[in-house]
C-alpha positions in Angstrom: -17.0 -57.0 -21.8 -19.1 -54.5 -23.7 -20.9 -56.2 -26.5 -22.6 -53.0 -27.7 -20.3 -51.0 -30.0 -22.3 -47.8 -29.6 -22.0 -48.1 -25.8 -18.2 -48.7 -26.0 -17.8 -45.7 -28.3 -19.9 -43.5 -26.0 -17.7 -44.6 -23.0 -14.5 -43.7 -24.9 -15.9 -40.3 -25.8 -16.9 -39.7 -22.2 -13.4 -40.7 -20.9 -11.6 -38.5 -23.4 -13.9 -35.6 -22.5 -13.2 -36.0 -18.8 -9.4 -36.1 -19.4 -9.6 -33.0 -21.7 -11.7 -31.1 -19.1 -9.2 -32.0 -16.4 -6.3 -30.8 -18.5 -8.1 -27.6 -19.4 -8.9 -26.9 -15.7 -5.3 -27.4 -14.7 -4.1 -25.0 -17.5 -6.6 -22.4 -16.5 -5.7 -22.6 -12.8 -2.0 -22.2 -13.7 -2.7 -19.2 -16.0 -4.9 -17.5 -13.5 -2.4 -17.9 -10.6 0.3 -16.3 -12.7 -2.0 -13.4 -13.7 -3.0 -12.9 -10.1 0.6 -12.8 -8.9 1.5 -10.3 -11.6 -1.4 -8.0 -10.6 -0.4 -8.2 -7.0 3.2 -7.4 -7.8 2.1 -4.4 -9.9 -0.1 -3.1 -7.2 2.6 -3.4 -4.6 5.2 -1.6 -6.8 2.7 1.2 -7.6 1.8 1.6 -4.0 5.5 1.8 -3.0 6.1 4.4 -5.7 3.3 6.6 -4.4 4.6 6.3 -0.8 8.1 7.2 -2.0 6.8 10.2 -3.8 5.0 11.4 -0.6 8.1 10.5 1.5 10.2 12.9 -0.7 7.6 15.6 -0.1 7.7 15.1 3.7 11.5 15.1 3.7 11.4 18.4 1.8 9.0 19.8 4.4 11.4 18.7 7.2 14.6 19.9 5.5 13.4 23.5 5.4 12.9 23.7 9.2 15.4 25.3 11.5 17.3 23.0 13.8 15.3 24.2 16.8 12.0 23.7 15.0 13.1 20.2 13.8 14.1 19.2 17.3 10.9 20.5 18.8 8.7 18.7 16.3 10.6 15.4 16.6 10.3 15.6 20.4 6.6 16.0 20.1 6.1 13.6 17.2 4.4 16.2 15.0 4.7 17.0 11.4 4.9 20.8 12.0 3.6 23.5 14.2 1.1 26.1 13.0 2.4 28.6 15.5 5.1 31.0 14.2 7.0 31.2 17.5 10.1 29.1 18.0 9.6 27.8 21.5 10.6 24.6 23.1 7.1 23.1 22.7 4.2 23.6 20.3 0.8 24.3 21.8 -1.7 21.5 21.4 -4.1 23.5 19.2 -1.3 24.3 16.7 0.1 20.7 16.3 -0.3 19.0 12.9 0.4 15.3 13.0 -0.3 14.4 9.4 0.5 15.6 5.9 -1.5 14.7 2.8 0.1 14.3 -0.7 -2.2 14.5 -3.7 -0.7 12.5 -6.6 -2.3 12.1 -10.0 -1.3 9.1 -12.1 -2.9 8.4 -15.5 -5.9 10.6 -14.6 -6.6 9.0 -11.2 -5.9 11.1 -8.1 -4.4 9.3 -5.1 -4.2 10.8 -1.6 -1.2 9.5 0.3 -1.3 10.5 4.0 1.8 10.5 6.2 0.7 10.4 9.8 2.5 10.1 13.1 1.1 7.3 15.3 0.9 7.5 19.1 4.4 8.0 20.4 5.7 5.3 22.7 8.6 5.6 25.2 12.0 4.0 24.4 14.3 2.3 26.8 16.4 5.4 27.3 13.5 7.6 28.3 13.0 9.2 25.0 10.1 9.0 22.5 9.8 6.8 19.5 7.9 8.5 16.7 6.5 6.2 14.0 5.4 7.6 10.6 2.7 5.6 8.9 1.7 6.1 5.2 -1.8 5.2 3.9 -3.1 5.4 0.3 -6.7 6.3 -0.8 -7.9 6.8 -4.3 -11.1 7.9 -6.0 -11.4 4.5 -7.7 -9.8 1.3 -6.5 -7.4 0.8 -9.4 -4.2 0.1 -7.4 
């Protein structure tokens, strides 16, 4: 078919190069997907550890409340009341619905915010309070 030996040799080199490039591309894609998955897993675990640390701080804040203050705050879906009086409801200007936790890890400071979302009624007429955690950092290393 090919009478020219130089042309046949060049065709062989081009075919081998194409096969090697294809193999290298497949290996690189497999390697990068594993690295990406490992980074994603590390970020999720780190974020969960930060949230758990703030959750422990919030639980400590709630555990030192009196039973009356705890019931009042849960009924109003607030973190705590700035008013010192123990009454059945906290005035609107004294309600605090969020709590910030400052956590430093390896020289990077993270701010984890625990915040009550809008309360929604339940089927039995009560309120459902949902606590949402968010993470912010000075640099996006997580």
